[in-house]
N, C-alpha and C positions, 0 to 999 in steps of 0.2 A: 480497458481496451489494449493495454500494453502487451499483455500475454497473448492476446488474439493476434496482434501484429507480428509477434515473434513466430507464432505457429504458422500463420498464413505465409510468411516469408519462407520458412523452411519447406512448406509444401509446394510453393510456386517454384522454388529452386529445384526441388526434386523432380517435379513434373517437367521442367524445362530440360534438365539433364537427360531425361529419358526420351526427349523428343515429342512430348505431349503438348496439347494445347494448354494454356494457362488462363486462369480467370483474371485477366487484366487486358487493357487496351494495347499495351506494349510492354515488353520486358527486354532489358539489355544487360547481359551479364557474361562473365568469362566462365571457363570450366571450373567447377567446384569439385575438389577431390574428397572432402569430408564435411559433413554437417555436424558440428558439436552443439549439443543442447544441455543446458542446466535449467530446467523448468519444473515447477511443481515442488511439493514438499512431502517427504516420506522418510520414515526411519527404517532401520534394519534391526529388528528386535533379535532375530536369531544370532546375529553377529555382535550384538551389544553395542550397536552404533546409533547415536542420536540422529535426529533430523539434520542438525547442523554438521555433524561428522560426515554423514552421507553427502551433503552438499559440498563440503570441503574436499572429500575424496574425488568426487566427479569433476569439480573445478580444477583440482590439481592434475587430473588425467588430461583435461583439455589443454591446460597451459604447457604440459610437457610433450604434447603431440601436435602442436600447431605447424601448419605449412602456409606458404604464401597463397595457396588456393583454397584455404579453409574458410568456412562460414561458421562463425561462433555466435550462439544465441544464449545470452545469460539473463536470467529473470530473477530479480530481487536477491542478488548475492549479498550475504551478510545478515539477513533478517533473523536468523536463528540464534543470535547471541545478543549481548547488550548493545545499546545504540551506538556508543562510541567505538566499540570493537567492530561492529558491523560497518560503520562508515569508513573506518581505517582500512579494513580488509577490502571493501568494495573499491575504494580509491586506489589502493595498491595494485589490485588485479587489473583495473582499467588502465592504469599507468603502465603496467608490465606489458599488456597486450599492445598498447600504443608504441612503446619503445622496442618491442620485439622485432628483430631483423626481418622476420617473415611477413610482418604487416598483414595479418589476417583480417578479413572483413568481419566486423563485429556489431551486433546490436545488443545493447546493455540496458535493460529496463530496471529502474530503481525508484524508490520513494525517498531516498536520501537527497534532499534538495541541496545539500552541501556540494554534491558532485556537479551541480550546474556550473560551478566556477572552473571546472577542469578545461573547458573550451578556451579559456583565456590563456592557459599555460601550454596546451598541447594542440598543435596545428591540425591534426587529423580528427580531433574530437568535435562533434557537432551535437548540439542539443535539439531535441524535438519533444513535443508533448501532445497528448491526446486532448484536443480542444473541448472546452465546455462553455456553456452560456449560463452565467450565474443570474438567477432570478431573485426575487425578494427573499423568499424562504425556501428556495429549492434550487436544484442544479439540473440543467439539461445537457446530457452527454451527446455531443455532435458526431462522434465516431469518425473524426478526421485527425490525421497526423499533420501537425503544423510546426514550422521551425520555432526554436526558442525553448528555454527551460520553463518549468512550472514552479511557482513560488510556494504553492501549498497543495495539499491533497484534499480529497473529498470523502474520506472514510466515514465521517459522521453522517453525511448525506446518504451514503450508500446504506449505512446501518438503518437509517430512518426508512429508506425505500424498502428494506427487507422486512419491515414490520417490527423493529425493535421497540420496546415500550417507551412511551414518550418521556417517562421519568429518567430512563437511562440516557436518551438522546440529549435532554436538557442538561443533565449532570455532565455529560461528556463535553458539551459546548462550553460550559462554565470552566471546566478544568483546562480545556484547550486555550481559552482566552487568558487564563491565569498563567499557563506555561509560556505562551507566546510573549506575555508581558515581562516575565522574569527571565526569558531566554534560557530556560533550564530543560534538559532532556533526561537527566539522571539526578538522583538524589532529590526528588521532588516532594518528599514528605513534608518539608517545612512550608513549601509553597501551597500545599493542599490542606494545610491545617486552618486556613482562614474560615471564619464563620460563614461567609457567603457561599462556601462550597459544601456546607453541611447538607447531606441528602435528606430531604424532608418533603413529604407530599403537600405540606402546607405553605411552602415557600415558592411554589411555582405559579406562573401567571396563567392559570387554567381555571376558567369560570366553574367548571364542574367540580373540580377539587375544592375551590373556594366555597361552593354551595355545601359540599360534604363537611367541610371544616365548620361552617356556621351551624349546621344542623347538630354536629357533635358537641360544639361549644354550648349550645342552648339546651342540651339535654339535662333534665333533672334526674340524675341516676338514683337519688334517694327514694323517688316515688315510682320507679319502674318496677313492674313485676318481672320475674324471670322470663316469662313468655314474651312480654313486650320488649325486653332487652334483646331476646333472640330475634324477634322480628325486625328490630332496628338494625341489628348486625347484618 
């Protein structure tokens, strides 16, 4: 819902500037001279520019043209490179905008939870998150923006909702627990070499897969005819 909030904010500001009605009970804002957006991901093949390069070009243009009446909307800055690089760039950009003498109004959406700590160091930075209700094995998205930072994301739940194979979802959950325990975000090869992370259809707590395993285990392949083997398969 973060990107949706950025987009709807831009549209409401634009509608208000032109004197139109807005889809809100009330809106209070000053004059906005420019709406800067860095939303979405796309490369520029004809110019030989990667997705990350396009992102950096657009962000640089924004930072070099700020005014005190600008509205800046930044979505997932830094995601196109390594985790540590991305966090560093996102932090530096947010700090630059905060310290800029023009003090442009800014919405900065990110999955880098490390940026939650910025509100303790910078007076004008406030954390908000899109609220969710965590159920036993599921997540309910409430579509509300509430104060405070979020300690974790729900990407695996979204993957499950999208119909990702159960094998992939359970593997991802195991890896996530392992990474959270080891506090590693890069160089994770060693952490993922543990036996309990081995991808195997026979190590999942799924009764159907267990039934298949038992049936395969009990097969006497020496007495199967080719046709019977094909039927079993």
